[in-house]
N, C-alpha and C positions, 0 to 999 in steps of 0.2 A: 133627692140624695139617698143613696142606699143606707139601710139600717146599720151595716157594718162600719160605715164612715162616721155616723153619729156616735157609735160606741167608741171608735178610736179617738175622736175629738173629745168625748166625755172623759176618757181615760187620761188625756193630756191636761185638761183644764179643770177637772173635777165635776161632780154632778151638778153643782150650782153655777158652773161656769159655762154651761151650754144652754142656749135658748132655742127651742125648735117648735114650740106651740104657735099656731097661726096668729092667735090674738096678741100674743106677746111680741111676735116679730113685727107687728105693725108699728111699734114704737120706733123702729129703725128704718122705716120705709123711705125716708127722705131726710135731708138736713134742713137748714133755714130757708132754702128755696123749695117751696112746696108744689111748684108746677109739675115736677116729675116725681113719680112714686113707683118704687119697685119693692116687692116683698122678697127678702133674701131667703135662701134655703135654711140658714141657721145663723145664729150669732154666738160667737165665743167671747168670753171675758177673761183673758189671761191675766195673771198676776206677776209674771216674771218674764225675763228675756228667754229663759229656757222653754217656757210654755209657748211663747210666740214662735220660737224656732220649731218646736214640735208641730204646731198647727201648719206652719208654712211648708214643712217637709211633706205633710199629707197633701196639701194643695198642689205642690209641685209634682208629686208622684201621680196624682189623679187629674192633673190639669184643671183644678177647680179655681175659678177666678175669685179674688178676695178684695175687699175694700176695708182699709184701716179707718177707724172713726174715733174722733175725740169726743167733744161735747155736742157735736151736731149743730153748731151755730153758723156754719159756713153759708154763704149766700150765692154760691154759683153751682150747686149740685155736685160738688167735689166728693162728698161722702154718700152720694146716691148708691144704693146697692146694685149689684149686677145680677141679672136673671140667672138662676141656677148657681149663684155664687154664695159666699158667706161674708159676713161682716165681722171684723176683728175689732171689738170695742176695747179701747185702752183705758176706760174710766177707772178701773181698779188699780192701774199702775200709776198711783198718784202720790208717790213719796218724794220728798226732797232728801236726796241721798247724802249730799256733802255741801258744806259752806266753807269756803276758803277766802276769808276776808283779806289777808295780806296780798293775795293775787286777784282780788275783786272778781271772784267767780263762784258759781253755784252749780251743782250737778243735780238734775231733776229727771224724773220719769215723765213720759209724755202726757199722762193724765192730770198732771198738776195744773191747777187753774192759774191763769196769767196773774191776776191780782194777788194770789197767795205768795208769789215770789217776793214781791215788794213787801207784803206783810211780814214775811219771814226775816227780811234783812233791814227793815225800817229802823228798828231799835239801834242798829249799828251805824246809822247815818247813810245808808245806801238805798237805791231803788232800782227796779227793772224798768227800762225806759219804754219799750214798745207798749202802747196802750190802746188797742182797738176799743171801740165803744162797748163791745161785749166783754171787756176784760174781767168783769166780775163772774163770768160763767164760761168763757172760752178756755180751751186748754192749750198748753205750750206745744203739744204735738200737732194740733191743728194750726197753730200759728206758724210752726216750722213748715208744714205742708204748703200753706198759702203765702208764706213770707209776709205775714201781717204787718201793718203799719200802725196808724193811729194818729191822734192829734199832735203828738210830740215828735213825729218822725222827721219833721222839718229840720230840727237841730240834731236829734240823736240817732236818726236812721231807722231803717226797718229791722225786722227780725234778723235778717242775715248779718247785719252789723253786730249783733249781740250773741250769735252762736259761734262758739270757738270750735266745738267738736261734737261728734255724734257717734253713738253705738247703733248700728243699723243691722237688722236681719234682712238679708236679701231674699228675693222670692223663692230661691231654692233651699232656704233654711240656714244658709251659712251666715256667720257673724263677721262683720267688718267694722273697723273704726275709721271714721273720716275726720280730718282735721286733728285737733289736739287740745292741749290745755294752754297753749300760747297764742298770741295774736297772729302768728304766721308760721306755717310749717312748710318744709320742702315739698316739691312735686306739684301735681295738679290740684286745684282747689275743688276737691270732690265734695267737701262739705258745702261749698257754695253752689255746686250743681244740685245737691240734694234738697237744700232749702228752697222752697217754692216749686218743687217738682210735683206737688199735689197728689202724693201717695202713689205715684206710678213707678217708683224705683225700689221700694222696700218699706220697711216699718222701723222707725226710730224708737229705740227702747230706753236710751239714756241720752241726755242732752246737756252739754256743758255751756252754761250761759255766762255772759259778761254782765256784771252789775256796775252801776255808776254811783259815784259819791254824790249825795244830795247837796245841791248848791246852798250857799249861805242864805239866799233869799229868793223867793218866788213871788212875783207880782202879776196880777191878772187884770186886764182892762176890757171893758165892754164899750163899744162905740156904735151909735145909731146913725144911719145915713138914709137919705131919701131913696136911694137905689143901690143895686149891687155894683153898678158901674162906678159910682163914687167910692164905694167901699173898696172895689178892686184897684182903683187908682191910688188909694191910700196904701194898700198892700205893696204895690209896685214901688212906690216912693220909699217905703220903709226898707225894702230889700235893696233898692238902689243906693240908699244912704249907707250901706255897709253893715247894717244891723242883721243879726240872726236870732230872731225870737225863738223861744222854745216851741211855740205853737201860734199859728194864725188860722182861725176858723171863721167861716162865713155862713150865714143863713139868710134866705130870702123871706119875704113876708108870709108865704104859705107855710114854710117850715116853722116860722115863729108861731103862727097860729096853732099849729099842731102841738108844738112843745108846750105852749101855754095851757092848752086844753088838757094835756096829759099830766104835767108836773108843776105847773104854776111857778115857773122860774122868775117871773117878774120882768120879762123882757119888754122893752119899749116897742110899740107898734110902729114898725118902720119898714122901708123897702129893702134895706140891706143892713144886717147886723154883723159886726166884727167882734170876735173874741181873740184877744192877743195876750200872750203870756211871755214874760221875760224872766230869766233866772240868771244867777251868778253872784258875784260880789255885790254887797249892798250899795256901795258908792256908784258902781257901774250901772246897776239896774235903775237907781234913782235918776241918773243923768239920761239914760236911754228912754226911760218912761216919759220924761219931760219932752223929749224929742218926738216920741211916738204920738203923744197927745197933740202937739203942735201940728204934726203932719195930718192927723185925723181932722182937726179943726179946719185946716187949710183946704181940705178936700170935701168939706161940707158936713162934717159930723155935728149934729145938733144936740146930742147928749153923750156924755162920756162918764163912765163910772169906773173907779179903781177899787178893787177889793182890798180892804184894810185888815181883814181877818181871814183865817182859814175857812170859817163858816161862810163868809161872803163869797170867797173864791169857789167853794163847793156849789153854792147856789148858781153862780154864773155858768159853771160847767154842767150843771144838772140837766138843763134843757138840751144842750148839745149832745150829751151822751145818750139821751132818750129819744133823739130826733127820729130815727128810723121806726122804732116801735110806735111812736106817737102818731104816725101817719094814719093809723087806724081810727083816730079821732075825727079826721076830716074826709076820709074816703073809705068805702068798704073794701077796696082792693087797691094794691099799688105794686109797682115793679121797682126794686132798688137797683140802680145802675152804678157803674164804677168805671169812669174813664179818666184819662190824664191829658192835660194840654200844657203847652208852655205858659208860664204865668202871664206873660205879656199879651197872650191871645184871649184872656178872660173876657174883656168887654165884647169882642166879636162873637165868641162862642155863646155867651149868655144871650146876646141879641138873636142869635140863630136858634137857640133853644126856645126862646119866646115865639119866634116866627113859626117853628115847627109845631109848637103847642097849639097855636091858633089854627093852623091848617088841619091838624088832627082833631081839633075840638076837644082836647083833653088838657087838664091842668098838669103842670110840672112843678113840684117843689124842689128847691135846690139847697143842699147842705154840702159843704166841701172844705177840704184842707187847702185853703186859699194860698198858703205860703209855698206849696210845692205843686200847685195846679191839679190836685186830685179831686175831681168832681164826683158828687153823688146825686145825680138827678133822680128824683122819685116820680115816676109817671103814675098819676092817679086815675083810676077807672072803676067801673061797676060791672062786674062779671055778669050780673043779671040782665044787662042790656045787650041785646044781640049785636055782635060785631065789635064791641068796645075792647074786649081783651085782645083781639087780633090787632086792632089799631094801636093799642098800648104797646104791644110787643114791637110792632113796626116802628113806632115813634122812638122807643128805647134804643133800638139798634141804629136808627138814623142818627140819633145823637152821638152814638159811639163812632159812626162813620165820620162825622164831622170832627170828632176829637182826633182821629187818625189823620184826616186831611189837614188839620192845623199842626201836624207834627207830633201828635201825642200817641196814646196807647188805648187799647180796648179794656185794660184793667190796670188799676194801681195797687190794689191790695186784696181784692175779693177772689182773685183767681179766675181761670177760664172754666174749669170743671166741665159740666154738661151744658150749661147755659150758653157759653160763648164759643164753643169749639168750631161751629160752622162759620164763625166770623174771623178765625185765624188767618185765612188767605187774604183778608183785607190788609193785614199788616205784613205778612210774610209770603215770599215766593215759594214755589215748590221745592227748590234746592234747600232753602232754609228749613222747611218742615221736614224734609227727608233727613237732614243732618240731625235735627232734634230726635227723630225716630231712631237713628243709629245709636245715639246716646242712651235712649231708653232700652234698646235691645241689648246693650252691653250689660245692663243691670238685670234685665228681665226678658230673656230670649223667648220665653213661652207666652209673653203678654198676658199674664194672669194678675198682675198688680194693678188694680183699679183700671181695668181696660175700658175703652170707650170714652175716656175723658181727654180733654185738652185738644186732641187732634181731630180735624174736621170730618174724617171718614175712614173706614177700614181701607187698608192698602190693597187687600185682595178679598174677594167675596168669601173666602174660607175663614177669614178672621172673625170669630164670634165666640161668645162664652160657651163652655161645655166641652165635650170631647172634641179633640182636634182632628180635622181631616185635611191633609195637604191639598192645596189647589193643584190641578194638573200642570199648570204653567210652572209652579214651584218645583214639582217633581221632575219636570223636564229641564230644570235649570235655566229657564227663560226669565223667570221673575223671582223676586226676593220678598219674603213675608216681613213687613215692617210691623 
């Protein structure tokens, strides 16, 4: 990058708002998916919407690709820098701007940490429902980009359910407001388009969130089964009975071993562990909890614990929240996957994962949101053994293929990013992908906002970061650059 551009960016964000030293840039070379690494040309740390606008105007004028970054906890390479591009770190835009309790909403900047929203409103009897496992460190801006879920999305919904409106800086530096302060606004649901777009449409600088009144009582149950099939049968029966728990999580034995080694949650050594949480009016929760325990017992649960205090509840959740990171206790390397299946297909898919694991000669630990069919198979391997990493990658994607074959999806909450973009044609036909590209073009005609993510390949060979050179077919009017 030319020196004049460093000077211009420094003038916008201040001397301490620009990082250009090679050693410091390495901090931003990847997100939570470390398989891919790219050193950006620079990192800017704006503190206001106006500074973000200034940075994007420079990027637009110079056709410099940019990647917006929150806390860098993403697991699909969505915040991977682009070669010859810049990273816009929103970590300093971390203020809670407004709390409107009568209307149950809060306005935040994108760098606010997920758990900080609940901390801010807890004293008033409210909470922010989306709760990814990384909620103590991940940012709201990143949650918006990936449409993050979490254990309680079964009852309360994903991030998109809780975003009322957004202030967004488009790639040309212009400022737009999508959605609003009410649950529904006229016209196209552009806020819904933006949530989950993985940073390819612009940069959100203000986010209006919906908060939820804390229920009268929350009760958490832990149930141990001999297998995940028995646990899965209990889940299906609970849902079929018309109950809607706040959360239903499942872990297999490998995941339990890892969690115990890491945080000593006191889980029973079983083949399938269910964590089920009910909330609502006390009388209702008491009745439903009795029914849930009966269903678990009828499906083979040989140990059931109900948390009677907040401390006991926290211990039950401790191992589940730490499950991904805990894999390092039982394997030197692992791949975190994220697929979705219909809940009723759980026994078949689990059997197929077990078969594929044996064929590949690799272990697979399973942690998932059982209530809504969101699987997180973790493929364990040792990079030091020749060929294992490649086999692990092939196994991980074969599991996703089976998720799609059973009527599911290649991702439930981690996003497509860099990791899964080549897998998009398994789910979508070319006309589907072209339509998505047209939506992206409406926001970002120059393709400078997080380019190279989500979509499986460049539409023309001229599409690449750096100075733009039109393809001859484009100049002749034969082809269109997507």
